[in-house]
N, C-alpha and C positions, 0 to 999 in steps of 0.2 A: 711800673714794667714789669711783666713777665717774660721770659724765655717763648714759653707758647705762646704769647701774643706775637712775635716776632716771627717765630714760626708760622703764627695764621696770615701773618701782612704777605709773608713770601710766596705762598701758599695763591693767595688772592691775584698778588701781581702776575704768576708764572701764568692762572688761567684765565684773567681780566674779565671771572665771574663769581661773586659771591656764592651762587648757589651750586657752581662746578667745586668752588673751593671745600664747599661744606661738606661735601659729598664725598668728595678725595680725603677729606680729614676726618669722615664720620662723627659728626656732629651737624647738629641743629642750625639751618641756616640764619633764626633769629640769635642763636649765641654768639655764632661767627660774627654777626653784626653789633651784636652788644659790644663783644671784646674788642673791635676795631673804634669803637664810638669812645670805650673808656682811653683807647690809647688816643687818639685824636684830642680826650678833654686832658687827657693829663700833661700832652706836650704844646697844647695850646696851637696845633697845625690841621689843617685838612689836608687829608692824608692820597684819596681819591675824589675823583670827576666821577659822580654815577649819573648815566644815563638808561633807557629801555635797552642799547644794544649794548649794556657791558660795563665794565669799570677798569680805571685808567689811573694811574698815577698821576699827582698833583707836582709842579716842579720840586716842592718842599715835598713830596712823598719821594718823589727818585733822590733826593740826599737822605733822607732818612733812611731807605731803604739800604743806601751806599752803606749806612752806618750801622745798620740793622746787620746784615750781611757780613761783617767784617766782627759783629758779637758771635753771630751765629758760625763760622769758622774759627772762631777760637773754643766754642762749644763744642765744636766739631773734633778741634784738635783732644779737647780733655776728655769725652769721650772716646775717642779713640784710641787714648793711651789707659784708660782704665775701667772702658767698658765694651764688653763685648756684642759683634752682631749690630754697629750704629752704622751707620751711611746719611749722606746728607749731598744733595742734588747740588754740585759747584757748577757756578754761575759766572760769565765773563763777555762784553761784549765789547768790540773796537770797530770806529767807525775810521776812512780812509781814502785819503787820492787811489788813484789808480795803481797798485805797485805791485807787480809780483812777487817780491820778497816779504809784502807783508799777509799774502796767502799761505806761502811757503811757511814760515814760521806758524801760522794758526794751524796748519794741518798739523807741526812737529807739535804743538800744544795739547791738540786734542790726543795724540797719540801719547803723550806723555802724562798726563795730569786728566785727562778724561777716563772715569770709572765706571761703574755700573749705571750711575746716573749724569746728566750734566745736561744745561743749557747755556750753551754758547753761542753769541751771534757775530758776524763778519760783517758790515755796510761797508762796499765800497759804494763813494759817493763824490758829492759836489763839494767841493772846499766850504762854500758855506755851510752846509749841513754837517760837515767832519766838525767846523768849529763849534754848532749848535747841539749839536750830539752829547760833545763832551761839556757842557754850559750847563745843560738840562739834565745831567747824568743819566741821558738813554745808551751812552759809550764811555765806560773809565777813562779809556784812550782814546786818542785822533791821530793820525799818521798824515803829514802834511811835507813840504818844504817852505825854504823861504831862500831868496837870494838880495840882489843889491835892489832890482827892482820894486820887488813886493812887502819887501820886510819892514818896512815903515808905515803901511796901510793896517798890513795882517799883525805887527806887534802892537797897534793901538786897539786893533778890535780884541786881542787876545787877553790882554791887559783889562778891556772894558768887561769882557765876560770872566772874569775872575780864571782866568786859565793861567797855566804857564808851558811853554814849548823848551820842549830839554832836546839838544841836537843829539842825532846819531852818527850822522857820518857828513861827510863831503863829498861831493862827487862832481865830475867834469861833464858836461853835457854828451850824451851820446845820439846819432841816430838811432832809431832802428825802424828796420825794411826786411820785407822778406825775404828769404836762403837766395830765391831765382835772381830777385831785382839788379840790374845791371848798376847800381851803387856797390855793389860788394865785390867788386875788380880792384875797390879803391881803399888801401887802408887807412883813408882817414880823410873827410868830406868838409867841403867849406859850403857857404851859403848861397855859391853860386851852381853849386853842383848841385841843387835841390831844386832849381826855378820851376824845371819842368814838369816835377812830380807833383803828385797830390797831396797834399797838408793833412794830416787829420789829428783833430784834438777834440779832448772833450769839453762838451756844452756844460755852460754852468748854470743852468735855468735861469730865474728871471733877472738874478742877480749877475748878469753875464760882463762884469766889470774884468780889464786886464788885468787887475791885482789877483783873482782869484782864480785865471788858467792856471792850468797842470803840468805848460808849457813854457820852458823860456823864449823869450823873442814872441812873444804873441802880438806884436804891436808891428811886426814888420809886416807889410803886404804879402800877399798872396796869390798868384794867379788862378789858384786851384784849391780849395781849400772844402773840406769834409768834417761836420761835427756828429759825434755820435756819444753814447752814452754808457755803454759798454767796452771791456776789455778783449771779449771773445770778440765784437765786432772789429773794433779799432785792429786786431790780427788779421783777423780776415781779409779785409781792406788791404793790410799791406801786400797779402800774398794774392788776392786777385784783381789788385788795380795797380801794383807797385806802387802804393802811396807808403808814407811817412810820417813817424812822430820822434819828438826829443824829448829825452827821457834823464835817467840817472844811468844806466848802462847795464845796470842788475837783470838778468833774464834766467829764468828758473827751467832747463830743459827736464826737469823733474817730474815740472807741471805741465807738460806737453807745451812748451817755447821752444821746441827745437827747430820750428821751421821758420823763426825769426832770430835776426845778427843783428848786435850792434855795433856802430860804428860812431871813431870819436871824431864830433864838431870842432873846427877850428875855430873856436870864438874865446873871449877872454871874459866868461864866465863859470860861477862855482854856485852849486847846490846844494844847502844845506839841508840834509831830511832829518828831522827829528819826528818825536811824538808830543802830543797834547795830555795834559793832565791837569784838575781841576784842584782851586791850590787849599779848596777846604776841608777835601780827602785824601787821607792815607790811604795808598793804594793796596788791593787786594795782596794775595799771595798768589794768584794764579794771576794779575798782573803783571808783577816783578816775572815769573816764570814764562809768560810770554815776551817782555822786554829782552830778559838774557838769549832768548831762543831767535828773536830779530838779531841781538849783536853778531851771535852764532852764525848765524846765515851772512851778514854782510861782510863778516870777515873772512870767510871762503870765499870770497869774490875778491880778496886783495886790499879790503877796505880799512882804514883805520879808524877804529872806533872810538868816539869820545868817551873819556871813563867816567860815567855819572853816578851820583847815589839817588837813590828813590826818593 
């Protein structure tokens, strides 16, 4: 294995094409293909699925890529210390349920570590995809919540997928509504207060199990129920239809959430929000920085953060 082969591998993964990667690397396509075949033979794995429409990493390829990037990061640190004018594109990916604090920390991450070149990915997605993305190394981290209702099922799935859940903070349920909603006249809300208002929840695809719901108390009946797929739409419906959803209570006014209000809900429930990581992979420096930024943002809202090691 040569460092050059790992750099070639990263370029192919970024472009999704051996031809395009060869052009950007200024080498011939046969030379690049041969370098990858040698790498696959050396480790007795298949790195790519090859098709007419391009190249994608296999599950083993994604895992190999994570280790490869750690090596290249160390090489980059070495070059940065002893070699002039050497930079390498920073890469990072996170999948998450729909939380404003996840987006805010991502913005801060780009500002802090995004130099001249970077390739970062933020996927706001359904619960099942969040778990699968981390399992298949599509994302380095995933952000979800656990509570008494879903933790038995989700912890079993987390274990089966070779993942671990690291808690960040505990939160009490809050009702999110538009600023002009009549419910904002109350300092606390009961379930009875919500009965006449449209209940908004995130759809969870084909696996629409209550255990995968992003909202607590998902098994309760609702007279008016609307499912949506993205956070911008749910906010629009809170404002336009006086709808509501139930979440952690963190709203980021810095990310244009000033039209939304969080009101405590009187129920005996606690949400533990945290991140998923793969057991087999050491976290990159970028991932560790992102976790630190998540904690900083959460602390600004007065929450006590779990002190955990990476």
